[in-house]
N, C-alpha and C positions, 0 to 999 in steps of 0.2 A: 305229242308227248317233248317237252321242253330239250333242247340240247345239254343243259346240263347234268339230265338224269342219268344217271349208271347203276343198272342191274346189278355189277357185281359189285360195289361198293357193298350195295343193300346185301346182298348174298355173305358179304365176310361177315357185316356187323350182326348177322343173324342165323349165320351156320349154328355157330356153338352153343345156340340157344335151345333151350327145354320145348317140348311139346305141353302146350298150357289144356290143362284140365278144365274143360269148361263142366258144371256142373248140370249132367241132365236129371232132368225133374222126371220121376217114375211115373208118377201119375200121367203123364203123358203118354207112355206103353201102351201100343198096343199091336198085337200081332201082324207082322208086319207078311207079306206077299216072299217069298222068294225063287231062287233060282238056281239050280243042281250046274255046278260047275263041268261037267261032264253034258250036259245039256246043251249049255250055251255056245262050247268050244262046239260040235256038232253042230250047230246055228250057224257059227263061224266058218267054220269050212264048206258048207251048201253054200251060204252070201258068196264066197269066193269063187265057190267053184260052177256059179249061175251067171257069172259076170259074161258081159255079150249073146250071150244064148237067150235070153228072153230081153222082148223090150220093155215093157213093164212090168217092173219089178217093186216088190213093198221097201216102203222107206227102212224100213229095220234091214233089208237085205244091200240097200245102196249104202247105210253109212257103216254098217261092219264091211265093206272093201277095206277101208284104209285100220282096220283094226287089225293089230297085231296077238296072236298065243299069247306070247309073253307080256302083254298089258291086260288082256283078260286074268290070268295068274294072280298079277300085281292088286288087281281091284281085290280078288276072292283078298289074299291074304289081306288088305285092308280094312275089308267092311264083311266080308264071310257072303252067301246065300243072297241077304238080302241088299247089299249092294249089286248085284250082277243082275237083281231083278229091278234095281233104280235105273239101272244102266242100260236095260230093255225096254225100259220107259220111257227114257231121254233118246234111244237111236229109234225107238218108233216112233212117237212123236216129233219130230227136231225132222224139217228140212237140209240139207246135205250142208248148206252156208250156216244153219245155225247150229247143227250138230256137230262143226267142226271149231265154230268160235268155244262148245262148251268142251272137246275132247284137248282141247290147247290148256283148258285151264285144270284136265283130269291129269293128265301128260304131267301136269308140273305137281298136282297132288303126289302121284308115283314119287316124285323126286323127295318131295317134303317128306314124305313117310320114312325114306332112305334119311335125309336128314337130319331128324328127328327121335325116329325112331326107337333107335338104341341111345338115347340119352336121358332117357324115365321123364315123367311128367312134371311139370310145377302147377302149382295150384294156380287159380285166379281168382289175384286180389281184384274186387268188385268195388266201384265206386258209388253204390246204392248211397252211402252215407250224406255224398252230395249231391244226389239225384233220386228226392224224393219225390214220392208220387203227392200230385194233386187232392185236395179233397173233394174237387168235382170230380175225379174218375168215378167216386161213390156213382153217378148219374147212371154209370152202364154197367155192364154186368162182369166188371174187370176180376169175380171173382168164382169166373163157370167157366171152363175148361174144358177140350171136348177132344179127347185124343185122333178119334178119325178124320175129325177135319184138320187137327193138325199134319197128320201125315201127310193130306191130305195137299194142304198150302204146298209142303216142301219137297213135291217131286218135281225134281230138275229139270230144267230146260224154262223156256219163253211160258211167263201165265200169260193170265189180260191182266195187265196192270203191275207187271212187276217179273223178277225172273231170277231162278233158284240157280245155286252153282255146287256141286257135291254131292253127296250120295248116302251120307253116314250122319246119326247124330253125332253133336247135339245141333237141335234145330235152333240155329241164330237168326235173328232178325238185323238187319244195320242199315243206321241213321246214316246216311250220307249229307254231306257238309254243301252239295252245289244242287239241291233241288229246286233251286230259283232261278234256274235258267230259263231261254225263251220257254214258253207251254207250247210250242209248237216245235221244235227241233230238238227238244232235248229225249235224250237218248239214252235208256238206261243199259239199254244191252249193249253197244258201244262202251259208254265211263265206265262199266263196273267190273270190266273180265279185271285192270290190273290194280281193283281196290280189295277184289278177293285176294288174288296172287299176292300182294304186299300185307294180307291177314294169313296167309297162309307161309310166308316170310318169319313171320312174327310169331310162330309156334300154335296159331287157332288154325283147326281142323273141324271138320262135320259139313252141315250143310249151311248156305251162306243165300237167304231172301232177302232182296234189295229191292225199293219202290219204284216205280217209273212216277215222271210225273203227271196228273193228271187233274187237267183245267177244269171237267168237270167236276170234280170234286172239293172246288175252293167255294161251293154255296155251302151253307149254313145249315146245320140240322137245330133248330131248341138251342142258336147261339153258340154253338159249336162247329168250326169246321168237318165236312166231312171226310177229307184226307186225316183228320187228326183223328176223329173216331176211327177210322180205317187201321191205322196205325196202331193205336188201343188193342182193336181188336187180334190184331198177327203178335202183338207181344204182349197178350194174356196167354194165347197157345203156343209161346218160343221158349226153348230150355234157357237163354241168356237176349240180352239186347248189349249189341257195341254201336258206340257213340265215335264213328273217325270225321277227324279235326285235321286239318291241315298245318303243321309247323306249331307255331306259338300261338295260332288261334284259339280262340275258346269257339263252343258249341253256339250255331246259329242259334236266331231267336226260335226258328221251326225246331231246330232239335230240343232245347228247351222245354218247347212244348212236349213235344215228344215224349221225352223223358218223365216229364211231370202226370202225362195219361201210361204211363207202362206201371203195372202194379208193383210195388215193393219187393214182394217177395221172388221178382223175374231177376236175374243178377243183372247188372249196368254197366258196361264199361266203357270208358272214353280211352281211345287208342288215338295215339298221335301219329301221323305218317308225314313225312319229309316235306316237306312245299314243293317239290319239285314233281315230287310223288302227283299232283294232282293238278298241275297248271293247268293239264290242256282239256280240264273237265271244264273251265271258269268259263267260258268264251266260244258261241257257235258260230262266229266268223261271220255272222250275216246284218247288211245293211237295213236300218229302223224302214219300215214302211214297206217290206219286201209283202208283197202279193202272197198267200196262201190258198192255197186249191184242194179243199177236202173232196178223198174217196170214199163209199161206204162199199161194204163189201161186195157188192156185184159191178164193182167199177162206174157206179156213176157218179157227178159230184153232188155234193151238199153241201148245207149251210153249215157256218160255225157251230150254230147253236146242237143243229143234227151230230154234231161231228162230237161234241161236249157231251153230250147226249151217251153217246154210242159207246165211247170209250169209259166214260163212269159206272155203264148200267151193273157191272160183274159187281164192282166194288160194293158197290149202292144197295144190289142184293145181298151180300153178305152181311154188311152194317146192319141188318135187321135183327143178328143173332145177338148182337152185342146192348140190345137195350137190356134196360133191367128187370122190366116186366116185371112179374109174379117174384122174379126170385132173389130169398132177402139175402143181405149185403155182408151181414155179419158170419161167415163162414164160409167155408172152399167147397165147390160144390161139383164134382167131375160128372159128365152125360158119359155112360156109358149105351152099347146097344141094348136092345130090346127094352128101351123104357126105362132103364134102370140108371138111378141117382145114387151116386156114394157121395157123401158128407161128411165134411170134417169140422166140427165145430169144438174147437179149445185141444185140437190133436188128435181127438179120439175119432175112430172110422163107424161110419154108422152105413150101412144098407138100407134101400127103401126103394117099394114101387112107387113109380109114379101113379099117382090116381086119374 
């Protein structure tokens, strides 16, 4: 981070602001699993009591060691039993270093809640009038949303090809301005934490999904880059999309294409951060020509092509669900469980079974 970065100045600039009310798409609602406060507090006590007694303990217990009862109660006040369950998911699925990374952010969330919780909410003023979608988006199932898929996408922590911060709605996809880094050394895990914090300081709240740079997604599918189709799929199943820029810089070429492949029904907002907030993310500091060795899941050395195929396999599998297929493009379609579709032609709701 640059030397002129002053977090205290940012705190002063935004501490008096309102929390932003980002619209939540009711069609993406799905019954969330929950965790009772008393049960999680009991797990917390058990985790702390097991310290030093058992050699091999589950990740949940290892990660809960550093958590206080006060923190758990604060999460409950912010997001209820659903937020507690998502915190358990994060604690169970994360290695200790990863958990510490996200726990740092959640501690900030508690602070943000105190900062903005008493000041009311200001309605988000979207920029959809200048970030309109392209007619090309009709080639994909941009009008088909899946609440279950959306919920799973935004599970907190490190996922394959992206990271998610936060435990509550709204579900917000974040477009980053520095995705054009080195194909091998770009690290969304490291580069995204301060972005999430900067958004929180500006009153944004919820869950933030940020994509990794996957060189294997630079391949084209019917003339469209795979990474762009993947972004469009995620945007289709999000409550809103934020396009982060630096200072007076406009959107990057990649971000303009992402906006064009985001449905117009999804709120789109340009968020301008100070120049000094993202300077550290611009360069990996490595010399050209540096030899890179790729390792597979088993620790074996693999080729660059094999590494690209492996890192892109998860996203490419998901992209298949964004194909137009037999879905009509003139109505909004919601995929429900038990093979039920909800169809909204001209704003009217129609339920029918899939034949």
